[in-house]
C-alpha positions as CSV (number, residue, x, y, z in Angstrom):
1,M,125.0,95.8,91.3
2,P,125.2,92.0,91.8
3,G,125.6,90.9,95.3
4,L,123.7,93.7,97.0
5,P,121.5,92.4,99.7
6,I,117.7,92.7,99.4
7,T,116.7,95.3,101.9
8,L,113.5,95.6,103.7
9,G,112.6,98.8,101.8
10,F,113.0,97.1,98.4
11,L,111.2,94.0,99.5
12,L,108.2,96.1,100.9
13,N,108.1,98.2,97.7
14,D,108.3,95.2,95.4
15,T,105.6,93.4,97.3
16,A,103.3,96.4,97.4
17,R,103.9,96.9,93.6
18,L,103.0,93.3,92.9
19,L,99.9,93.5,95.1
20,R,98.7,96.5,93.2
21,K,99.5,94.9,89.9
22,R,97.6,91.7,90.8
23,F,94.7,93.7,92.1
24,E,94.5,95.6,88.9
25,Q,94.6,92.4,86.9
26,N,91.7,91.0,89.0
27,A,89.8,94.3,88.8
28,R,90.2,94.9,85.1
29,E,86.6,93.9,84.2
30,F,85.3,96.9,86.2
31,G,86.9,99.6,84.0
32,L,88.2,101.7,86.9
33,T,91.8,102.7,87.4
34,R,93.7,101.8,90.6
35,S,93.6,105.5,91.6
36,Q,89.8,105.5,91.2
37,W,89.5,102.4,93.3
38,Q,91.6,104.1,96.0
39,V,89.3,107.1,96.0
40,L,86.3,104.9,96.5
41,A,88.0,102.8,99.2
42,Y,89.0,105.9,101.2
43,L,85.5,107.5,100.7
44,A,83.9,104.2,102.0
45,R,85.8,104.8,105.2
46,N,85.6,108.6,105.3
47,E,82.3,109.8,103.8
48,G,81.9,113.5,104.1
49,I,85.6,114.1,104.0
50,Q,86.7,117.4,102.4
51,Q,88.2,117.2,99.0
52,S,91.5,118.8,100.1
53,A,91.9,116.3,103.0
54,L,91.4,113.4,100.7
55,A,94.1,114.7,98.4
56,D,96.4,114.9,101.4
57,I,95.6,111.3,102.4
58,L,96.1,110.0,98.8
59,D,99.3,112.0,98.5
60,V,98.1,113.6,95.2
61,E,97.8,117.1,94.0
62,P,94.4,118.6,94.5
63,I,93.9,119.1,90.7
64,T,94.7,115.4,90.1
65,L,92.1,114.4,92.6
66,A,89.6,116.8,91.1
67,R,90.0,115.1,87.7
68,M,89.5,111.7,89.2
69,L,86.4,112.9,91.1
70,D,85.1,114.5,87.8
71,R,85.2,111.0,86.2
72,L,83.7,109.3,89.2
73,E,81.0,111.9,89.4
74,A,80.2,111.4,85.7
75,A,79.9,107.7,86.4
76,S,77.4,108.4,89.2
77,L,79.7,106.9,91.8
78,V,80.7,110.0,93.8
79,E,78.9,113.2,94.8
80,R,80.4,116.5,95.8
81,R,78.3,118.6,98.2
82,N,79.0,122.1,99.5
83,H,80.2,122.3,103.0
84,P,77.3,123.5,105.3
85,T,79.2,126.5,106.6
86,D,82.0,127.1,104.0
87,R,80.9,127.4,100.4
88,R,84.6,127.2,99.2
89,V,84.8,123.6,100.5
90,W,83.5,120.4,98.9
91,Q,82.6,117.4,100.9
92,L,82.6,114.0,99.2
93,F,80.0,111.2,99.4
94,L,79.5,107.9,97.7
95,R,76.4,107.5,95.4
96,P,74.3,104.3,95.8
97,A,75.8,102.9,92.6
98,A,79.2,102.8,94.3
99,N,78.1,100.4,97.0
100,E,78.0,97.3,94.7
101,L,81.4,98.3,93.3
102,I,82.8,98.6,96.8
103,A,81.5,95.1,97.7
104,S,83.2,93.7,94.5
105,M,86.4,95.6,95.4
106,Q,86.4,94.0,98.9
107,E,86.0,90.6,97.3
108,L,88.9,91.3,94.9
109,G,91.0,92.5,97.8
110,D,90.3,89.3,99.7
111,L,91.2,87.2,96.6
112,T,94.4,89.2,96.0
113,R,95.5,88.9,99.7
114,A,94.7,85.2,99.6
115,E,96.9,84.8,96.5
116,A,99.7,86.8,98.2
117,L,99.5,84.9,101.5
118,A,99.2,81.4,100.1
119,G,101.4,79.1,102.2
120,V,101.8,81.7,105.0
121,S,100.6,80.3,108.3
122,E,98.0,82.2,110.4
123,A,100.6,82.9,113.1
124,D,103.0,84.4,110.5
125,R,100.1,86.5,109.1
126,E,99.4,87.9,112.5
127,T,103.1,88.6,113.1
128,L,103.4,90.3,109.8
129,T,100.4,92.5,110.4
130,R,101.6,93.3,113.9
131,V,105.2,94.2,112.7
132,L,104.0,96.3,109.8
133,T,101.5,98.1,112.0
134,Q,104.3,99.0,114.4
135,M,106.6,100.1,111.6
136,K,103.9,102.3,110.3
137,A,103.3,103.9,113.7
138,N,107.1,104.4,114.1
139,L,107.4,106.1,110.7
140,L,104.3,108.3,111.4
141,V,106.0,109.6,114.6
142,A,109.3,110.0,112.8
143,C,107.8,111.9,109.8
144,N,106.1,114.3,112.2
145,A,109.1,114.9,114.4
146,P,111.5,117.8,113.8
147,Q,114.4,116.8,111.6
148,P,117.8,117.0,113.2
149,K,120.3,119.4,111.6
150,R,123.1,117.7,109.8
151,K,126.4,119.2,108.9
152,A,127.0,119.5,105.1
153,G,129.4,116.9,103.7
154,H,128.4,114.1,106.1
155,G,126.6,111.2,104.5
């Protein structure tokens, strides 16, 4: 409807969507999907993570992650290893070929952030980061708190 105010949620969502879109444009030459880039990025920070835990972090179904990992494994970028004490569990590791891609990914991330933050002062960047970090912390607490009971019919 015309005249509706732009809310924080819509603004955050649109900004994140455009950041992803621009990153994808910048990364097109590497032939990986955004989802595959995400897997590599999380693995770079969490090598040895269990496959099920990574699916939780990425908020994807385990079968969806398994398919992504199949493709990354076929490209010699990711390796699945059996857990040392539980044969039912896979741990995930980066292969050496992934390191160069991750360095490129970091450069593309820097470029994309620079494009997004053009004209934003350093002080405003610091404030933005501090505020978003606090919002994230608040929402993590709220998401893990018990939900209050609401009476039916009240909106």
